[in-house]
C-alpha positions, -999 to 999 in steps of 0.1 A, spaced: -432 314 43 -466 303 52 -481 274 33 -501 274 4 -539 274 8 -546 249 -17 -533 216 -27 -536 197 -56 -534 158 -51 -532 132 -80 -535 95 -76 -529 73 -105 -530 36 -108 -532 5 -139 -534 -30 -137 -544 -60 -158 -562 -93 -156 -556 -126 -171 -520 -110 -183 -506 -142 -193 -538 -148 -220 -536 -124 -248 -571 -133 -258 -586 -129 -227 -563 -99 -214 -579 -70 -203 -564 -38 -189 -574 -5 -169 -562 27 -157 -576 48 -131 -568 87 -118 -586 105 -89 -576 144 -87 -582 166 -57 -582 199 -51 -580 211 -19 -585 241 6 -563 242 41 -590 266 52 -618 237 52 -623 206 75 -597 177 68 -613 156 39 -637 179 24 -626 189 -13 -633 219 -32 -630 196 -64 -625 161 -72 -626 140 -106 -626 103 -111 -616 90 -146 -608 55 -156 -612 32 -188 -607 -3 -193 -587 -17 -226 -586 -50 -241 -556 -68 -251 -536 -46 -225 -508 -57 -202 -499 -46 -164 -469 -29 -178 -487 -6 -203 -515 -1 -177 -489 14 -155 
């Protein structure tokens, strides 16, 4: 069986600043999606999407 030609890589993370102060706390999340073709040079992507947002009052655990 050979390797598949296309690869999908997804990276996600979340964090919050001022986590201990509910009035100042703000959380954020981010996701990056890559679709790669094994026949293209390494590091070249067919598709790349970056999605992020911030949320007032969100804790670091909620963001994760």
